[in-house]
N, CA and C atoms as an extended XYZ file, in Angstrom:
249
Properties=species:S:1:pos:R:3:atomname:S:1:resname:S:1:resid:I:1 pbc="F F F"
N       -92.111       52.972      143.627 N   MET     1
C       -93.016       53.494      142.627 CA  MET     1
C       -94.300       52.679      142.658 C   MET     1
N       -95.420       53.344      142.624 N   THR     2
C       -96.715       52.680      142.575 CA  THR     2
C       -97.083       52.428      141.116 C   THR     2
N       -97.460       51.181      140.830 N   VAL     3
C       -97.913       50.823      139.483 CA  VAL     3
C       -99.387       50.477      139.590 C   VAL     3
N      -100.224       51.198      138.890 N   ARG     4
C      -101.667       50.964      138.930 CA  ARG     4
C      -102.085       50.144      137.713 C   ARG     4
N      -102.913       49.150      137.968 N   ALA     5
C      -103.429       48.313      136.894 CA  ALA     5
C      -104.618       49.011      136.238 C   ALA     5
N      -104.808       48.796      134.937 N   PRO     6
C      -105.942       49.416      134.250 CA  PRO     6
C      -107.263       48.701      134.518 C   PRO     6
N      -107.255       47.651      135.348 N   LEU     7
C      -108.458       46.898      135.643 CA  LEU     7
C      -108.374       46.321      137.039 C   LEU     7
N      -109.528       45.986      137.612 N   ASP     8
C      -109.563       45.327      138.911 CA  ASP     8
C      -109.234       43.862      138.725 C   ASP     8
N      -108.615       43.255      139.706 N   GLY     9
C      -108.322       41.838      139.624 CA  GLY     9
C      -107.287       41.417      140.642 C   GLY     9
N      -106.733       40.250      140.388 N   VAL    10
C      -105.752       39.648      141.273 CA  VAL    10
C      -104.468       39.432      140.484 C   VAL    10
N      -103.337       39.781      141.087 N   VAL    11
C      -102.043       39.552      140.444 CA  VAL    11
C      -101.733       38.064      140.558 C   VAL    11
N      -101.604       37.384      139.415 N   THR    12
C      -101.302       35.952      139.411 CA  THR    12
C       -99.876       35.654      138.978 C   THR    12
N       -99.201       36.652      138.424 N   ALA    13
C       -97.794       36.468      138.043 CA  ALA    13
C       -97.104       37.822      138.131 C   ALA    13
N       -95.865       37.792      138.616 N   ARG    14
C       -95.092       39.025      138.731 CA  ARG    14
C       -93.712       38.784      138.126 C   ARG    14
N       -93.410       39.493      137.053 N   GLN    15
C       -92.097       39.397      136.432 CA  GLN    15
C       -91.182       40.522      136.906 C   GLN    15
N       -91.749       41.549      137.529 N   ALA    16
C       -90.964       42.698      137.984 CA  ALA    16
C       -90.448       42.438      139.396 C   ALA    16
N       -89.170       42.652      139.601 N   ASN    17
C       -88.553       42.525      140.908 CA  ASN    17
C       -87.673       43.735      141.149 C   ASN    17
N       -87.424       44.029      142.407 N   VAL    18
C       -86.579       45.164      142.751 CA  VAL    18
C       -85.211       44.990      142.097 C   VAL    18
N       -84.785       46.031      141.388 N   GLY    19
C       -83.478       46.016      140.745 CA  GLY    19
C       -83.459       45.426      139.348 C   GLY    19
N       -84.590       44.910      138.873 N   ALA    20
C       -84.637       44.307      137.538 CA  ALA    20
C       -84.662       45.401      136.475 C   ALA    20
N       -84.002       45.156      135.363 N   ASN    21
C       -84.065       46.059      134.216 CA  ASN    21
C       -85.297       45.709      133.396 C   ASN    21
N       -86.101       46.702      133.073 N   VAL    22
C       -87.313       46.472      132.288 CA  VAL    22
C       -87.361       47.468      131.140 C   VAL    22
N       -88.147       47.124      130.126 N   ASP    23
C       -88.392       48.069      129.039 CA  ASP    23
C       -89.895       48.134      128.792 C   ASP    23
N       -90.305       48.996      127.901 N   GLY    24
C       -91.722       49.232      127.659 CA  GLY    24
C       -92.489       48.062      127.077 C   GLY    24
N       -91.803       47.069      126.550 N   THR    25
C       -92.494       45.928      125.947 CA  THR    25
C       -92.597       44.739      126.898 C   THR    25
N       -91.945       44.809      128.030 N   MET    26
C       -91.923       43.682      128.975 CA  MET    26
C       -93.164       43.695      129.859 C   MET    26
N       -93.903       42.581      129.909 N   PRO    27
C       -95.032       42.529      130.844 CA  PRO    27
C       -94.492       42.440      132.277 C   PRO    27
N       -94.981       43.305      133.160 N   LEU    28
C       -94.484       43.317      134.529 CA  LEU    28
C       -95.343       42.463      135.458 C   LEU    28
N       -96.640       42.471      135.230 N   PHE    29
C       -97.570       41.719      136.062 CA  PHE    29
C       -98.649       41.095      135.182 C   PHE    29
N       -99.227       39.996      135.661 N   THR    30
C      -100.428       39.434      135.047 CA  THR    30
C      -101.555       39.611      136.050 C   THR    30
N      -102.591       40.317      135.630 N   VAL    31
C      -103.749       40.584      136.484 CA  VAL    31
C      -104.954       39.900      135.850 C   VAL    31
N      -105.683       39.111      136.650 N   VAL    32
C      -106.853       38.411      136.122 CA  VAL    32
C      -108.088       38.744      136.948 C   VAL    32
N      -109.226       38.714      136.297 N   ASP    33
C      -110.511       38.928      136.941 CA  ASP    33
C      -111.050       37.567      137.378 C   ASP    33
N      -111.078       37.307      138.664 N   LEU    34
C      -111.531       36.017      139.177 CA  LEU    34
C      -112.966       36.069      139.700 C   LEU    34
N      -113.733       37.075      139.245 N   SER    35
C      -115.116       37.170      139.714 CA  SER    35
C      -115.977       36.043      139.136 C   SER    35
N      -115.568       35.484      138.009 N   THR    36
C      -116.236       34.325      137.422 CA  THR    36
C      -115.182       33.302      137.047 C   THR    36
N      -115.321       32.088      137.546 N   VAL    37
C      -114.375       31.024      137.224 CA  VAL    37
C      -115.135       29.735      136.924 C   VAL    37
N      -114.476       28.834      136.231 N   TRP    38
C      -115.008       27.507      135.972 CA  TRP    38
C      -114.361       26.544      136.950 C   TRP    38
N      -115.141       25.623      137.457 N   VAL    39
C      -114.619       24.559      138.299 CA  VAL    39
C      -114.929       23.246      137.598 C   VAL    39
N      -113.915       22.429      137.430 N   VAL    40
C      -114.090       21.123      136.790 CA  VAL    40
C      -114.007       20.060      137.883 C   VAL    40
N      -114.995       19.209      137.935 N   GLY    41
C      -115.016       18.174      138.963 CA  GLY    41
C      -115.349       16.815      138.374 C   GLY    41
N      -115.015       15.799      139.122 N   ASP    42
C      -115.331       14.428      138.748 CA  ASP    42
C      -116.408       13.899      139.693 C   ASP    42
N      -117.307       13.100      139.144 N   LEU    43
C      -118.395       12.531      139.939 CA  LEU    43
C      -118.336       11.016      139.899 C   LEU    43
N      -118.780       10.425      140.979 N   TYR    44
C      -118.998        8.982      140.984 CA  TYR    44
C      -120.360        8.717      140.343 C   TYR    44
N      -120.509        7.553      139.755 N   GLU    45
C      -121.742        7.214      139.043 CA  GLU    45
C      -122.972        7.331      139.943 C   GLU    45
N      -122.846        6.968      141.197 N   HIS    46
C      -124.019        7.026      142.090 CA  HIS    46
C      -124.438        8.468      142.406 C   HIS    46
N      -123.626        9.462      142.046 N   ASP    47
C      -123.984       10.866      142.267 CA  ASP    47
C      -124.573       11.545      141.036 C   ASP    47
N      -124.632       10.867      139.899 N   PHE    48
C      -125.125       11.480      138.660 CA  PHE    48
C      -126.512       12.094      138.825 C   PHE    48
N      -127.393       11.435      139.526 N   SER    49
C      -128.775       11.917      139.644 CA  SER    49
C      -128.883       13.185      140.492 C   SER    49
N      -127.854       13.509      141.243 N   ARG    50
C      -127.888       14.680      142.125 CA  ARG    50
C      -127.372       15.944      141.452 C   ARG    50
N      -126.843       15.815      140.228 N   VAL    51
C      -126.228       16.956      139.538 CA  VAL    51
C      -126.955       17.196      138.226 C   VAL    51
N      -127.216       18.470      137.919 N   GLY    52
C      -127.864       18.808      136.657 CA  GLY    52
C      -127.604       20.267      136.303 C   GLY    52
N      -127.675       20.571      135.028 N   VAL    53
C      -127.494       21.948      134.569 CA  VAL    53
C      -128.566       22.822      135.220 C   VAL    53
N      -128.138       23.954      135.757 N   GLY    54
C      -129.040       24.867      136.439 CA  GLY    54
C      -129.137       24.641      137.935 C   GLY    54
N      -128.635       23.509      138.409 N   ARG    55
C      -128.667       23.222      139.846 CA  ARG    55
C      -127.556       23.976      140.553 C   ARG    55
N      -127.769       24.293      141.807 N   SER    56
C      -126.743       24.993      142.578 CA  SER    56
C      -125.656       24.004      142.996 C   SER    56
N      -124.470       24.551      143.227 N   ALA    57
C      -123.337       23.735      143.655 CA  ALA    57
C      -122.520       24.539      144.657 C   ALA    57
N      -121.930       23.848      145.614 N   THR    58
C      -121.053       24.468      146.590 CA  THR    58
C      -119.709       23.770      146.520 C   THR    58
N      -118.649       24.565      146.404 N   ILE    59
C      -117.294       24.046      146.279 CA  ILE    59
C      -116.513       24.430      147.526 C   ILE    59
N      -115.779       23.468      148.088 N   THR    60
C      -114.872       23.744      149.196 CA  THR    60
C      -113.500       23.190      148.842 C   THR    60
N      -112.485       23.700      149.514 N   ALA    61
C      -111.120       23.233      149.277 CA  ALA    61
C      -110.413       23.084      150.615 C   ALA    61
N      -109.568       22.080      150.730 N   SER    62
C      -108.867       21.854      151.990 CA  SER    62
C      -107.941       23.018      152.340 C   SER    62
N      -107.490       23.771      151.345 N   ALA    63
C      -106.614       24.917      151.605 CA  ALA    63
C      -107.356       26.040      152.328 C   ALA    63
N      -108.670       26.138      152.120 N   PHE    64
C      -109.499       27.164      152.763 CA  PHE    64
C      -110.738       26.492      153.343 C   PHE    64
N      -110.595       25.760      154.442 N   PRO    65
C      -111.722       24.952      154.951 CA  PRO    65
C      -112.940       25.759      155.382 C   PRO    65
N      -112.775       27.029      155.712 N   ASP    66
C      -113.913       27.838      156.150 CA  ASP    66
C      -114.576       28.608      155.018 C   ASP    66
N      -114.101       28.410      153.783 N   LEU    67
C      -114.635       29.135      152.633 CA  LEU    67
C      -115.468       28.190      151.771 C   LEU    67
N      -116.728       28.538      151.563 N   ALA    68
C      -117.609       27.766      150.690 CA  ALA    68
C      -118.008       28.665      149.523 C   ALA    68
N      -117.664       28.254      148.311 N   LEU    69
C      -117.985       29.026      147.112 CA  LEU    69
C      -119.223       28.429      146.464 C   LEU    69
N      -120.202       29.273      146.214 N   ARG    70
C      -121.462       28.802      145.646 CA  ARG    70
C      -121.575       29.228      144.182 C   ARG    70
N      -122.159       28.343      143.392 N   GLY    71
C      -122.340       28.642      141.988 CA  GLY    71
C      -123.455       27.801      141.408 C   GLY    71
N      -123.480       27.750      140.081 N   THR    72
C      -124.509       27.019      139.355 CA  THR    72
C      -123.857       26.130      138.314 C   THR    72
N      -124.348       24.912      138.170 N   VAL    73
C      -123.847       23.999      137.148 CA  VAL    73
C      -124.320       24.517      135.789 C   VAL    73
N      -123.368       24.799      134.890 N   SER    74
C      -123.743       25.336      133.584 CA  SER    74
C      -123.447       24.364      132.444 C   SER    74
N      -122.684       23.310      132.721 N   TYR    75
C      -122.330       22.373      131.648 CA  TYR    75
C      -121.973       21.033      132.277 C   TYR    75
N      -122.387       19.962      131.639 N   ILE    76
C      -121.980       18.618      132.031 CA  ILE    76
C      -121.405       17.944      130.815 C   ILE    76
N      -120.126       17.619      130.904 N   ASP    77
C      -119.443       16.953      129.796 CA  ASP    77
C      -119.952       15.513      129.711 C   ASP    77
N      -120.336       15.047      128.536 N   PRO    78
C      -120.921       13.720      128.396 CA  PRO    78
C      -119.908       12.576      128.410 C   PRO    78
N      -118.667       12.829      128.781 N   GLN    79
C      -117.647       11.784      128.778 CA  GLN    79
C      -117.721       10.949      130.049 C   GLN    79
N      -117.442        9.666      129.921 N   LEU    80
C      -117.327        8.762      131.044 CA  LEU    80
C      -115.925        8.200      131.077 C   LEU    80
N      -115.424        7.912      132.254 N   SER    81
C      -114.075        7.368      132.415 CA  SER    81
C      -114.141        6.195      133.376 C   SER    81
N      -113.307        5.199      133.146 N   ARG    82
C      -113.249        4.053      134.049 CA  ARG    82
C      -112.481        4.363      135.317 C   ARG    82
N      -111.723        5.432      135.335 N   ASP    83
C      -110.885        5.763      136.497 CA  ASP    83
C      -111.683        6.282      137.645 C   ASP    83
């Protein structure tokens, strides 16, 4: 059976499995819109001058080394940590 989602997105959780008993109140899938996401990062003190609200940023991850995600810095938390 084909189940169509009422919105575009990515399935991030699936509670439905072949042979499972379900009822009308049970969520079968979780679908999220990942077109906009927040990335939280930590900076070293010597990099503070290179980052500012409105500046562009590029994020990479070792899991996808050929993928570079570009965005804009929209918030800088004023907290400092010794770690």
